[in-house]
TORPA-4810 file (N, C-alpha, C, O; in nm, 3 decimals):
<nodes>
NODE_1_0.083_-0.121_0.000_0.000_0.000_0.000_0.086_0.126_0.000_0.055_0.222_-0.070_M
NODE_2_0.198_0.125_0.082_0.282_0.245_0.089_0.345_0.273_-0.046_0.348_0.387_-0.091_V
NODE_3_0.397_0.166_-0.112_0.459_0.186_-0.242_0.358_0.233_-0.344_0.391_0.313_-0.432_S
NODE_4_0.234_0.185_-0.334_0.127_0.230_-0.425_0.103_0.379_-0.409_0.086_0.451_-0.507_D
NODE_5_0.100_0.424_-0.283_0.073_0.565_-0.257_0.188_0.653_-0.307_0.165_0.763_-0.357_L
NODE_6_0.311_0.604_-0.292_0.425_0.680_-0.342_0.417_0.691_-0.494_0.439_0.798_-0.551_V
NODE_7_0.385_0.578_-0.559_0.371_0.579_-0.703_0.261_0.675_-0.747_0.276_0.747_-0.845_R
NODE_8_0.147_0.674_-0.671_0.036_0.762_-0.705_0.074_0.908_-0.686_0.029_0.995_-0.760_Q
NODE_9_0.156_0.936_-0.585_0.200_1.073_-0.562_0.276_1.125_-0.684_0.262_1.241_-0.722_K
NODE_10_0.357_1.038_-0.746_0.428_1.078_-0.867_0.331_1.108_-0.981_0.354_1.199_-1.060_N
NODE_11_0.223_1.030_-0.987_0.120_1.055_-1.088_0.056_1.191_-1.065_0.034_1.267_-1.159_V
NODE_12_0.026_1.223_-0.937_-0.033_1.352_-0.903_0.058_1.466_-0.948_0.012_1.565_-1.004_Y
NODE_13_0.189_1.450_-0.922_0.284_1.554_-0.957_0.287_1.576_-1.108_0.288_1.689_-1.155_T
NODE_14_0.287_1.466_-1.183_0.285_1.476_-1.328_0.160_1.547_-1.377_0.166_1.633_-1.465_F
NODE_15_0.045_1.509_-1.319_-0.081_1.568_-1.363_-0.085_1.718_-1.334_-0.130_1.796_-1.418_L
NODE_16_-0.038_1.757_-1.217_-0.045_1.899_-1.180_0.044_1.983_-1.272_0.012_2.099_-1.299_S
NODE_17_0.154_1.926_-1.321_0.242_2.000_-1.411_0.185_2.006_-1.552_0.204_2.104_-1.624_K
NODE_18_0.114_1.900_-1.590_0.069_1.888_-1.727_-0.066_1.950_-1.754_-0.100_1.978_-1.869_D
NODE_19_-0.146_1.973_-1.649_-0.285_2.013_-1.668_-0.299_2.151_-1.733_-0.403_2.184_-1.789_M
NODE_20_-0.192_2.233_-1.724_-0.204_2.366_-1.781_-0.213_2.368_-1.932_-0.265_2.463_-1.991_G
NODE_21_-0.162_2.262_-1.997_-0.157_2.263_-2.143_-0.239_2.153_-2.208_-0.254_2.151_-2.330_T
NODE_22_-0.293_2.060_-2.127_-0.368_1.950_-2.184_-0.498_1.931_-2.109_-0.503_1.942_-1.986_H
NODE_23_-0.602_1.905_-2.182_-0.729_1.873_-2.119_-0.717_1.735_-2.053_-0.667_1.641_-2.115_A
NODE_24_-0.762_1.723_-1.928_-0.750_1.598_-1.856_-0.872_1.510_-1.878_-0.984_1.560_-1.890_L
NODE_25_-0.849_1.379_-1.882_-0.959_1.285_-1.887_-1.033_1.288_-1.754_-0.982_1.341_-1.655_S
NODE_26_-1.153_1.231_-1.751_-1.228_1.225_-1.625_-1.149_1.148_-1.522_-1.145_1.186_-1.405_I
NODE_27_-1.085_1.039_-1.565_-1.005_0.960_-1.472_-0.893_1.045_-1.410_-0.868_1.038_-1.290_D
NODE_28_-0.827_1.122_-1.493_-0.718_1.206_-1.444_-0.769_1.317_-1.354_-0.705_1.351_-1.254_A
NODE_29_-0.885_1.374_-1.388_-0.942_1.479_-1.304_-0.984_1.425_-1.167_-0.965_1.492_-1.065_Q
NODE_30_-1.039_1.306_-1.164_-1.075_1.242_-1.037_-0.950_1.219_-0.954_-0.947_1.247_-0.834_V
NODE_31_-0.846_1.168_-1.019_-0.718_1.143_-0.950_-0.662_1.272_-0.892_-0.613_1.275_-0.780_T
NODE_32_-0.669_1.379_-0.972_-0.618_1.509_-0.926_-0.696_1.560_-0.804_-0.637_1.609_-0.708_Q
NODE_33_-0.828_1.547_-0.810_-0.908_1.597_-0.698_-0.883_1.516_-0.571_-0.879_1.572_-0.462_R
NODE_34_-0.865_1.387_-0.586_-0.832_1.304_-0.470_-0.702_1.352_-0.407_-0.691_1.360_-0.285_I
NODE_35_-0.605_1.383_-0.491_-0.476_1.434_-0.441_-0.495_1.564_-0.364_-0.432_1.586_-0.261_A
NODE_36_-0.582_1.651_-0.416_-0.607_1.779_-0.350_-0.673_1.761_-0.213_-0.651_1.841_-0.122_Q
NODE_37_-0.753_1.657_-0.200_-0.821_1.630_-0.073_-0.721_1.589_0.035_-0.740_1.620_0.153_K
NODE_38_-0.615_1.519_-0.005_-0.509_1.483_0.088_-0.536_1.353_0.163_-0.646_1.299_0.158_G
NODE_39_-0.434_1.306_0.232_-0.444_1.182_0.308_-0.547_1.196_0.421_-0.554_1.299_0.487_A
NODE_40_-0.625_1.093_0.440_-0.727_1.093_0.545_-0.864_1.133_0.496_-0.962_1.120_0.569_G
NODE_41_-0.873_1.181_0.371_-1.002_1.226_0.317_-1.094_1.106_0.293_-1.051_1.000_0.248_A
NODE_42_-1.222_1.127_0.322_-1.325_1.027_0.294_-1.419_1.090_0.191_-1.457_1.206_0.205_V
NODE_43_-1.457_1.015_0.089_-1.535_1.074_-0.018_-1.627_0.971_-0.083_-1.612_0.851_-0.062_F
NODE_44_-1.721_1.021_-0.161_-1.818_0.939_-0.233_-1.820_0.984_-0.378_-1.765_1.089_-0.409_T
NODE_45_-1.881_0.908_-0.468_-1.889_0.952_-0.608_-1.953_1.090_-0.624_-1.922_1.162_-0.719_P
NODE_46_-2.041_1.128_-0.532_-2.108_1.258_-0.542_-2.009_1.374_-0.542_-2.040_1.481_-0.593_A
NODE_47_-1.890_1.353_-0.484_-1.789_1.459_-0.479_-1.726_1.487_-0.614_-1.650_1.583_-0.629_D
NODE_48_-1.756_1.403_-0.715_-1.689_1.416_-0.844_-1.787_1.428_-0.962_-1.745_1.427_-1.077_F
NODE_49_-1.916_1.440_-0.933_-2.015_1.437_-1.041_-2.010_1.560_-1.131_-2.066_1.559_-1.241_L
NODE_50_-1.944_1.667_-1.086_-1.927_1.782_-1.174_-1.822_1.755_-1.282_-1.808_1.834_-1.376_D
NODE_51_-1.748_1.645_-1.269_-1.643_1.612_-1.364_-1.691_1.522_-1.477_-1.629_1.516_-1.583_L
NODE_52_-1.801_1.451_-1.455_-1.851_1.358_-1.556_-1.971_1.281_-1.506_-2.023_1.309_-1.398_G
NODE_53_-2.015_1.185_-1.585_-2.133_1.106_-1.550_-2.105_1.016_-1.430_-1.989_0.990_-1.397_S
NODE_54_-2.212_0.969_-1.366_-2.196_0.881_-1.251_-2.120_0.754_-1.291_-2.036_0.706_-1.215_R
NODE_55_-2.150_0.701_-1.406_-2.083_0.579_-1.450_-1.934_0.602_-1.469_-1.853_0.519_-1.429_N
NODE_56_-1.898_0.715_-1.531_-1.757_0.745_-1.553_-1.682_0.764_-1.422_-1.569_0.719_-1.405_A
NODE_57_-1.748_0.833_-1.327_-1.686_0.855_-1.195_-1.670_0.724_-1.121_-1.566_0.699_-1.060_V
NODE_58_-1.773_0.639_-1.125_-1.765_0.508_-1.059_-1.649_0.426_-1.114_-1.575_0.362_-1.039_D
NODE_59_-1.634_0.428_-1.246_-1.525_0.353_-1.309_-1.389_0.407_-1.266_-1.296_0.330_-1.239_L
NODE_60_-1.376_0.540_-1.261_-1.249_0.601_-1.220_-1.214_0.564_-1.076_-1.099_0.531_-1.047_A
NODE_61_-1.311_0.570_-0.988_-1.286_0.536_-0.848_-1.255_0.388_-0.833_-1.168_0.350_-0.754_L
NODE_62_-1.325_0.304_-0.908_-1.298_0.160_-0.902_-1.156_0.130_-0.947_-1.089_0.046_-0.887_S
NODE_63_-1.109_0.199_-1.051_-0.972_0.178_-1.098_-0.871_0.219_-0.992_-0.771_0.151_-0.971_R
NODE_64_-0.897_0.332_-0.927_-0.805_0.378_-0.823_-0.803_0.280_-0.705_-0.698_0.254_-0.647_R
NODE_65_-0.920_0.225_-0.672_-0.927_0.129_-0.562_-0.854_0.000_-0.597_-0.782_-0.055_-0.514_A
NODE_66_-0.872_-0.048_-0.719_-0.802_-0.171_-0.762_-0.651_-0.150_-0.765_-0.574_-0.242_-0.738_R
NODE_67_-0.609_-0.028_-0.798_-0.466_0.003_-0.802_-0.408_0.018_-0.661_-0.286_0.021_-0.644_A
NODE_68_-0.495_0.028_-0.561_-0.448_0.041_-0.423_-0.414_0.181_-0.381_-0.355_0.201_-0.275_G
NODE_69_-0.450_0.279_-0.463_-0.418_0.418_-0.428_-0.527_0.484_-0.344_-0.502_0.586_-0.279_T
NODE_70_-0.647_0.427_-0.345_-0.751_0.465_-0.250_-0.809_0.336_-0.195_-0.781_0.228_-0.246_I
NODE_71_-0.888_0.347_-0.092_-0.945_0.229_-0.027_-1.097_0.236_-0.032_-1.157_0.340_-0.004_R
NODE_72_-1.159_0.125_-0.068_-1.305_0.119_-0.068_-1.350_0.077_0.071_-1.315_-0.030_0.120_K
NODE_73_-1.430_0.164_0.135_-1.478_0.138_0.271_-1.611_0.065_0.271_-1.640_-0.011_0.363_L
NODE_74_-1.689_0.088_0.169_-1.822_0.029_0.158_-1.880_0.069_0.024_-1.812_0.129_-0.059_G
NODE_75_-2.005_0.038_0.004_-2.067_0.071_-0.124_-2.070_0.223_-0.145_-2.133_0.296_-0.069_R
NODE_76_-2.000_0.268_-0.248_-1.998_0.411_-0.279_-1.927_0.496_-0.175_-1.958_0.614_-0.161_G
NODE_77_-1.834_0.438_-0.101_-1.764_0.512_0.005_-1.616_0.474_0.001_-1.580_0.357_0.007_L
NODE_78_-1.531_0.577_-0.010_-1.387_0.556_-0.026_-1.308_0.649_0.065_-1.361_0.747_0.118_Y
NODE_79_-1.181_0.616_0.083_-1.091_0.710_0.150_-0.950_0.695_0.097_-0.915_0.595_0.034_D
NODE_80_-0.869_0.798_0.124_-0.725_0.789_0.102_-0.663_0.775_0.240_-0.647_0.874_0.311_T
NODE_81_-0.629_0.654_0.280_-0.589_0.632_0.419_-0.459_0.701_0.457_-0.366_0.712_0.377_P
NODE_82_-0.455_0.748_0.580_-0.328_0.794_0.635_-0.244_0.670_0.662_-0.296_0.564_0.699_R
NODE_83_-0.113_0.684_0.644_-0.023_0.572_0.661_0.068_0.595_0.781_0.139_0.695_0.788_I
NODE_84_0.065_0.502_0.875_0.156_0.505_0.990_0.273_0.413_0.957_0.253_0.302_0.908_D
NODE_85_0.394_0.459_0.984_0.511_0.380_0.947_0.517_0.246_1.019_0.577_0.151_0.969_T
NODE_86_0.455_0.238_1.137_0.456_0.112_1.213_0.328_0.033_1.192_0.332_-0.090_1.178_S
NODE_87_0.213_0.102_1.191_0.084_0.033_1.187_0.030_0.013_1.046_-0.059_-0.069_1.025_L
NODE_88_0.084_0.089_0.949_0.031_0.080_0.813_-0.089_0.171_0.795_-0.099_0.272_0.864_G
NODE_89_-0.181_0.137_0.703_-0.299_0.221_0.678_-0.386_0.233_0.804_-0.417_0.133_0.868_P
NODE_90_-0.425_0.356_0.838_-0.508_0.380_0.955_-0.655_0.388_0.915_-0.688_0.424_0.802_L
NODE_91_-0.743_0.355_1.009_-0.887_0.363_0.984_-0.930_0.509_0.978_-0.873_0.593_1.048_A
NODE_92_-1.029_0.541_0.896_-1.079_0.679_0.891_-1.152_0.714_1.020_-1.201_0.625_1.090_P
NODE_93_-1.161_0.843_1.050_-1.232_0.884_1.170_-1.383_0.869_1.150_-1.433_0.878_1.039_S
NODE_94_-1.452_0.845_1.259_-1.597_0.830_1.256_-1.664_0.953_1.197_-1.754_0.941_1.115_T
NODE_95_-1.619_1.071_1.239_-1.683_1.194_1.193_-1.657_1.220_1.045_-1.743_1.275_0.976_D
NODE_96_-1.538_1.183_0.996_-1.509_1.202_0.854_-1.601_1.115_0.768_-1.651_1.160_0.665_D
NODE_97_-1.624_0.992_0.811_-1.715_0.904_0.737_-1.857_0.959_0.741_-1.925_0.966_0.639_V
NODE_98_-1.902_0.998_0.860_-2.038_1.051_0.875_-2.057_1.177_0.791_-2.161_1.195_0.729_A
NODE_99_-1.957_1.263_0.790_-1.969_1.388_0.713_-1.972_1.363_0.562_-2.038_1.435_0.487_N
NODE_100_-1.899_1.260_0.517_-1.904_1.225_0.374_-2.043_1.177_0.336_-2.093_1.212_0.229_A
NODE_101_-2.106_1.099_0.422_-2.242_1.052_0.397_-2.341_1.169_0.402_-2.434_1.176_0.321_L
NODE_102_-2.320_1.259_0.495_-2.405_1.378_0.507_-2.400_1.461_0.379_-2.504_1.501_0.326_R
NODE_103_-2.279_1.486_0.330_-2.264_1.567_0.210_-2.324_1.498_0.088_-2.383_1.563_0.002_D
NODE_104_-2.308_1.367_0.082_-2.363_1.293_-0.032_-2.515_1.299_-0.035_-2.576_1.319_-0.140_R
NODE_105_-2.577_1.281_0.083_-2.722_1.271_0.090_-2.791_1.407_0.105_-2.913_1.415_0.094_D
NODE_106_-2.713_1.513_0.129_-2.773_1.644_0.151_-2.857_1.648_0.277_-2.955_1.722_0.285_G
NODE_107_-2.818_1.568_0.377_-2.893_1.559_0.502_-2.814_1.626_0.615_-2.694_1.653_0.602_A
NODE_108_-2.884_1.651_0.724_-2.816_1.703_0.843_-2.788_1.588_0.939_-2.862_1.489_0.942_R
NODE_109_-2.682_1.602_1.017_-2.646_1.500_1.116_-2.625_1.565_1.251_-2.585_1.681_1.262_L
NODE_110_-2.653_1.488_1.356_-2.625_1.532_1.491_-2.570_1.413_1.570_-2.638_1.311_1.585_Q
NODE_111_-2.448_1.427_1.621_-2.390_1.322_1.704_-2.480_1.297_1.824_-2.534_1.391_1.883_A
NODE_112_-2.497_1.170_1.859_-2.586_1.135_1.969_-2.521_1.025_2.054_-2.415_0.973_2.020_A
NODE_113_-2.588_0.993_2.164_-2.545_0.882_2.248_-2.403_0.894_2.299_-2.355_1.003_2.332_G
NODE_114_-2.336_0.777_2.306_-2.200_0.772_2.361_-2.102_0.853_2.278_-2.004_0.905_2.330_A
NODE_115_-2.128_0.864_2.149_-2.036_0.941_2.063_-2.041_1.089_2.099_-1.937_1.155_2.104_H
NODE_116_-2.160_1.142_2.125_-2.173_1.282_2.166_-2.101_1.305_2.299_-2.033_1.406_2.317_A
NODE_117_-2.117_1.211_2.391_-2.051_1.223_2.521_-1.899_1.220_2.505_-1.828_1.293_2.573_A
NODE_118_-1.851_1.135_2.416_-1.707_1.126_2.393_-1.653_1.256_2.332_-1.545_1.302_2.369_H
NODE_119_-1.728_1.314_2.240_-1.684_1.440_2.177_-1.667_1.551_2.279_-1.583_1.639_2.264_L
NODE_120_-1.749_1.547_2.384_-1.745_1.652_2.487_-1.651_1.617_2.603_-1.641_1.693_2.699_L
NODE_121_-1.585_1.502_2.593_-1.494_1.462_2.700_-1.564_1.408_2.823_-1.504_1.400_2.930_G
NODE_122_-1.691_1.370_2.810_-1.767_1.315_2.923_-1.752_1.163_2.932_-1.798_1.101_3.028_L
NODE_123_-1.688_1.105_2.833_-1.662_0.961_2.833_-1.527_0.939_2.767_-1.500_0.993_2.659_S
NODE_124_-1.441_0.859_2.831_-1.309_0.830_2.777_-1.314_0.720_2.672_-1.223_0.705_2.591_D
NODE_125_-1.421_0.642_2.675_-1.430_0.526_2.586_-1.476_0.568_2.447_-1.576_0.637_2.431_Q
NODE_126_-1.401_0.523_2.346_-1.442_0.547_2.208_-1.546_0.441_2.171_-1.515_0.322_2.169_V
NODE_127_-1.669_0.483_2.142_-1.775_0.384_2.118_-1.752_0.307_1.989_-1.715_0.365_1.887_P
NODE_128_-1.776_0.177_1.994_-1.767_0.094_1.874_-1.886_0.124_1.782_-1.876_0.112_1.660_V
NODE_129_-1.998_0.163_1.843_-2.119_0.195_1.768_-2.149_0.344_1.786_-2.198_0.386_1.891_R
NODE_130_-2.120_0.422_1.683_-2.142_0.566_1.689_-2.274_0.600_1.622_-2.297_0.566_1.506_A
NODE_131_-2.361_0.668_1.696_-2.495_0.701_1.645_-2.503_0.849_1.609_-2.457_0.935_1.685_V
NODE_132_-2.561_0.877_1.493_-2.589_1.013_1.450_-2.738_1.022_1.416_-2.790_0.939_1.342_F
NODE_133_-2.804_1.121_1.471_-2.942_1.148_1.430_-2.940_1.220_1.296_-2.847_1.295_1.267_L
NODE_134_-3.041_1.197_1.215_-3.044_1.259_1.083_-3.187_1.286_1.038_-3.281_1.220_1.083_T
NODE_135_-3.201_1.383_0.949_-3.331_1.405_0.885_-3.336_1.333_0.750_-3.434_1.345_0.677_D
NODE_136_-3.228_1.259_0.719_-3.225_1.174_0.601_-3.268_1.032_0.637_-3.330_1.009_0.741_G
NODE_137_-3.234_0.940_0.550_-3.277_0.803_0.575_-3.185_0.733_0.674_-3.067_0.768_0.688_R
NODE_138_-3.239_0.634_0.742_-3.161_0.555_0.837_-3.073_0.456_0.761_-3.113_0.401_0.659_S
NODE_139_-2.952_0.435_0.812_-2.864_0.335_0.754_-2.751_0.306_0.850_-2.725_0.384_0.941_R
NODE_140_-2.683_0.193_0.829_-2.569_0.155_0.912_-2.451_0.124_0.822_-2.464_0.047_0.726_T
NODE_141_-2.338_0.183_0.852_-2.214_0.157_0.779_-2.121_0.082_0.873_-2.094_0.126_0.985_V
NODE_142_-2.071_-0.031_0.828_-1.980_-0.112_0.909_-1.838_-0.097_0.858_-1.811_-0.116_0.739_R
NODE_143_-1.747_-0.062_0.948_-1.606_-0.045_0.917_-1.527_-0.135_1.011_-1.486_-0.093_1.119_L
NODE_144_-1.505_-0.258_0.969_-1.441_-0.353_1.058_-1.531_-0.382_1.176_-1.645_-0.426_1.159_G
NODE_145_-1.482_-0.358_1.296_-1.561_-0.380_1.418_-1.651_-0.261_1.450_-1.743_-0.273_1.530_R
NODE_146_-1.625_-0.148_1.387_-1.703_-0.028_1.417_-1.831_-0.021_1.335_-1.841_-0.076_1.225_R
NODE_147_-1.930_0.047_1.392_-2.054_0.075_1.321_-2.084_0.224_1.330_-2.070_0.286_1.436_Q
NODE_148_-2.124_0.281_1.218_-2.171_0.419_1.216_-2.318_0.413_1.178_-2.353_0.373_1.067_I
NODE_149_-2.401_0.452_1.272_-2.546_0.438_1.257_-2.608_0.575_1.235_-2.596_0.663_1.320_V
NODE_150_-2.676_0.592_1.121_-2.754_0.712_1.095_-2.899_0.678_1.125_-2.957_0.589_1.062_L
NODE_151_-2.957_0.749_1.219_-3.091_0.717_1.267_-3.187_0.833_1.239_-3.172_0.942_1.293_K
NODE_152_-3.285_0.807_1.154_-3.383_0.912_1.121_-3.461_0.948_1.247_-3.500_0.862_1.325_H
NODE_153_-3.484_1.079_1.264_-3.554_1.124_1.384_-3.647_1.239_1.351_-3.665_1.276_1.235_T
NODE_154_-3.708_1.297_1.455_-3.810_1.401_1.438_-3.747_1.538_1.412_-3.630_1.560_1.443_T
NODE_155_-3.824_1.629_1.354_-3.773_1.766_1.331_-3.727_1.834_1.461_-3.629_1.908_1.459_P
NODE_156_-3.796_1.809_1.571_-3.757_1.873_1.697_-3.618_1.826_1.741_-3.538_1.905_1.790_K
NODE_157_-3.591_1.696_1.724_-3.459_1.645_1.762_-3.349_1.703_1.674_-3.234_1.714_1.716_Q
NODE_158_-3.385_1.742_1.552_-3.286_1.795_1.459_-3.277_1.948_1.463_-3.198_2.007_1.390_M
NODE_159_-3.357_2.010_1.546_-3.361_2.157_1.551_-3.226_2.217_1.588_-3.195_2.330_1.548_A
NODE_160_-3.146_2.144_1.664_-3.014_2.195_1.707_-2.899_2.122_1.637_-2.785_2.129_1.682_T
NODE_161_-2.929_2.053_1.529_-2.826_1.975_1.459_-2.711_2.062_1.412_-2.731_2.171_1.357_A
NODE_162_-2.590_2.014_1.436_-2.471_2.086_1.392_-2.426_2.196_1.485_-2.326_2.263_1.457_G
NODE_163_-2.498_2.216_1.595_-2.459_2.319_1.692_-2.413_2.252_1.822_-2.449_2.137_1.850_R
NODE_164_-2.334_2.323_1.899_-2.283_2.268_2.025_-2.399_2.229_2.117_-2.388_2.134_2.194_I
NODE_165_-2.509_2.305_2.110_-2.624_2.274_2.195_-2.680_2.136_2.161_-2.723_2.063_2.250_S
NODE_166_-2.681_2.100_2.033_-2.730_1.968_1.994_-2.644_1.858_2.054_-2.697_1.758_2.102_G
NODE_167_-2.513_1.876_2.051_-2.423_1.774_2.105_-2.438_1.764_2.257_-2.439_1.653_2.311_T
NODE_168_-2.450_1.877_2.325_-2.467_1.875_2.471_-2.599_1.808_2.509_-2.602_1.724_2.598_V
NODE_169_-2.706_1.844_2.443_-2.837_1.787_2.474_-2.836_1.636_2.454_-2.885_1.561_2.539_I
NODE_170_-2.779_1.591_2.342_-2.776_1.447_2.315_-2.685_1.372_2.411_-2.716_1.260_2.450_Q
NODE_171_-2.573_1.432_2.450_-2.484_1.368_2.546_-2.551_1.354_2.682_-2.540_1.250_2.747_A
NODE_172_-2.622_1.458_2.725_-2.692_1.452_2.854_-2.807_1.352_2.850_-2.831_1.281_2.948_L
NODE_173_-2.876_1.345_2.739_-2.981_1.243_2.723_-2.922_1.103_2.744_-2.980_1.019_2.813_R
NODE_174_-2.806_1.081_2.684_-2.743_0.949_2.695_-2.699_0.920_2.839_-2.716_0.808_2.887_W
NODE_175_-2.642_1.019_2.906_-2.599_0.999_3.044_-2.717_0.972_3.136_-2.709_0.885_3.224_L
NODE_176_-2.826_1.045_3.117_-2.942_1.031_3.203_-2.932_1.119_3.327_-2.823_1.144_3.377_G
NODE_177_-3.044_1.166_3.375_-3.049_1.262_3.485_-2.973_1.213_3.608_-2.903_1.291_3.672_K
NODE_178_-2.987_1.086_3.641_-2.924_1.032_3.763_-2.772_1.033_3.756_-2.705_1.031_3.859_R
NODE_179_-2.718_1.035_3.636_-2.573_1.025_3.620_-2.506_1.158_3.586_-2.386_1.164_3.562_H
NODE_180_-2.585_1.266_3.584_-2.527_1.399_3.564_-2.493_1.457_3.700_-2.582_1.495_3.776_V
NODE_181_-2.365_1.462_3.731_-2.317_1.503_3.863_-2.249_1.639_3.856_-2.238_1.701_3.750_T
NODE_182_-2.202_1.683_3.971_-2.127_1.809_3.975_-1.999_1.798_3.892_-1.953_1.897_3.835_S
NODE_183_-1.941_1.677_3.886_-1.822_1.656_3.804_-1.856_1.672_3.656_-1.776_1.726_3.579_D
NODE_184_-1.975_1.626_3.616_-2.019_1.642_3.478_-2.032_1.789_3.443_-1.986_1.833_3.338_T
NODE_185_-2.094_1.865_3.533_-2.111_2.008_3.511_-1.977_2.078_3.501_-1.957_2.164_3.415_I
NODE_186_-1.885_2.040_3.591_-1.752_2.102_3.590_-1.678_2.073_3.461_-1.611_2.160_3.405_A
NODE_187_-1.690_1.949_3.413_-1.623_1.911_3.288_-1.679_1.990_3.170_-1.604_2.034_3.083_A
NODE_188_-1.811_2.008_3.167_-1.872_2.084_3.058_-1.834_2.231_3.067_-1.812_2.295_2.964_L
NODE_189_-1.827_2.286_3.186_-1.788_2.427_3.202_-1.647_2.450_3.148_-1.620_2.552_3.085_R
NODE_190_-1.559_2.353_3.172_-1.422_2.367_3.122_-1.419_2.358_2.969_-1.335_2.419_2.904_R
NODE_191_-1.511_2.283_2.916_-1.513_2.256_2.772_-1.578_2.368_2.690_-1.535_2.398_2.579_R
NODE_192_-1.681_2.429_2.747_-1.763_2.523_2.671_-1.713_2.667_2.683_-1.674_2.713_2.790_L
NODE_193_-1.715_2.736_2.572_-1.679_2.878_2.571_-1.801_2.961_2.610_-1.912_2.908_2.623_S
NODE_194_-1.781_3.090_2.630_-1.893_3.179_2.659_-1.994_3.178_2.545_-2.115_3.181_2.567_D
NODE_195_-1.943_3.175_2.422_-2.032_3.170_2.306_-2.113_3.041_2.304_-2.231_3.041_2.268_A
NODE_196_-2.049_2.929_2.343_-2.119_2.801_2.350_-2.234_2.808_2.451_-2.343_2.757_2.426_D
NODE_197_-2.209_2.871_2.565_-2.312_2.879_2.669_-2.428_2.967_2.624_-2.544_2.939_2.655_R
NODE_198_-2.397_3.070_2.551_-2.504_3.155_2.497_-2.589_3.077_2.396_-2.710_3.093_2.390_Q
NODE_199_-2.523_2.993_2.316_-2.595_2.911_2.219_-2.686_2.811_2.291_-2.798_2.786_2.248_Q
NODE_200_-2.636_2.756_2.400_-2.717_2.663_2.480_-2.843_2.731_2.533_-2.952_2.676_2.525_L
NODE_201_-2.827_2.851_2.586_-2.942_2.925_2.637_-3.042_2.957_2.525_-3.163_2.951_2.545_L
NODE_202_-2.989_2.989_2.408_-3.076_3.020_2.294_-3.159_2.898_2.254_-3.274_2.912_2.212_H
NODE_203_-3.099_2.779_2.266_-3.166_2.656_2.222_-3.230_2.578_2.336_-3.270_2.463_2.318_D
NODE_204_-3.241_2.639_2.452_-3.291_2.569_2.569_-3.432_2.515_2.549_-3.470_2.416_2.611_I
NODE_205_-3.510_2.580_2.465_-3.649_2.537_2.442_-3.659_2.401_2.374_-3.766_2.340_2.373_R
NODE_206_-3.549_2.354_2.317_-3.553_2.224_2.250_-3.513_2.109_2.342_-3.507_1.994_2.299_Y
NODE_207_-3.486_2.139_2.468_-3.439_2.036_2.560_-3.547_1.998_2.660_-3.635_2.079_2.691_S
NODE_208_-3.543_1.874_2.713_-3.634_1.834_2.819_-3.614_1.922_2.942_-3.510_1.987_2.956_P
NODE_209_-3.711_1.924_3.031_-3.707_2.013_3.148_-3.582_1.993_3.232_-3.520_2.089_3.276_A
NODE_210_-3.545_1.867_3.255_-3.430_1.844_3.343_-3.299_1.888_3.277_-3.208_1.936_3.345_W
NODE_211_-3.289_1.873_3.145_-3.169_1.921_3.076_-3.167_2.073_3.071_-3.060_2.133_3.075_I
NODE_212_-3.285_2.135_3.062_-3.292_2.282_3.067_-3.233_2.333_3.198_-3.168_2.437_3.201_A
NODE_213_-3.257_2.260_3.306_-3.199_2.297_3.435_-3.048_2.289_3.434_-2.980_2.375_3.490_G
NODE_214_-2.995_2.187_3.370_-2.850_2.174_3.358_-2.793_2.289_3.275_-2.688_2.345_3.309_V
NODE_215_-2.861_2.322_3.168_-2.815_2.431_3.082_-2.811_2.563_3.158_-2.715_2.640_3.146_I
NODE_216_-2.915_2.590_3.237_-2.915_2.713_3.318_-2.798_2.714_3.415_-2.737_2.818_3.440_R
NODE_217_-2.767_2.596_3.471_-2.655_2.586_3.563_-2.522_2.613_3.492_-2.434_2.680_3.545_S
NODE_218_-2.510_2.560_3.371_-2.387_2.581_3.293_-2.367_2.730_3.261_-2.254_2.778_3.251_L
NODE_219_-2.479_2.801_3.244_-2.472_2.943_3.208_-2.452_3.033_3.329_-2.433_3.154_3.316_A
NODE_220_-2.457_2.974_3.446_-2.441_3.053_3.569_-2.329_2.991_3.653_-2.255_2.903_3.607_S
NODE_221_-2.319_3.037_3.775_-2.218_2.981_3.866_-2.278_2.881_3.962_-2.211_2.835_4.055_S
NODE_222_-2.404_2.846_3.941_-2.473_2.755_4.033_-2.457_2.611_3.991_-2.437_2.582_3.873_Q
NODE_223_-2.466_2.521_4.085_-2.465_2.377_4.059_-2.609_2.332_4.039_-2.704_2.401_4.076_E
NODE_224_-2.624_2.210_3.978_-2.758_2.155_3.959_-2.819_2.122_4.093_-2.932_2.074_4.100_V
</nodes>
């Protein structure tokens, strides 16, 4: 894989020098754009449809995957893996995969459950099953032992999607009222900026009553 990537880097260099004087094929344009995205990028055919037909893009990506210069993660999902000198190709991040699916489907996502808690530092454990709420269709993507679950939900649950308030509300839902302690509040206070706290207050109407109480506490100097 490492030698393949080095070889592909040389192809990228050639293409970037030559593109000024020659029209590039769809395959070459796809290769060039992948290079521009850089190592660690996760992408779908939708990222290249301005370059040609879906069939042409699919063929170009399939060729790159067979050559070993990109990796196929699942149906219509690819990445250019980061390479560790000791471990080899690294797995893509959960959020990078979820964001690629979001962009492809034109849907909104909101981290939920244990993943939301982990993002806020309320849980040290990286969840094997990462859940995202969405206003798009439900689906599950399996990456080895990991699962990325997109779960269709109500408009109210998505009202704070993509904002810090959405992540805090979903993390607290997962923890549950009985498990939100003074240590939880202290950890969130250290994590959240003044702007974050103002956003929480603005979105307080979308939270259950008990979480609204936590939000008020976060915005003040009082404990729950």
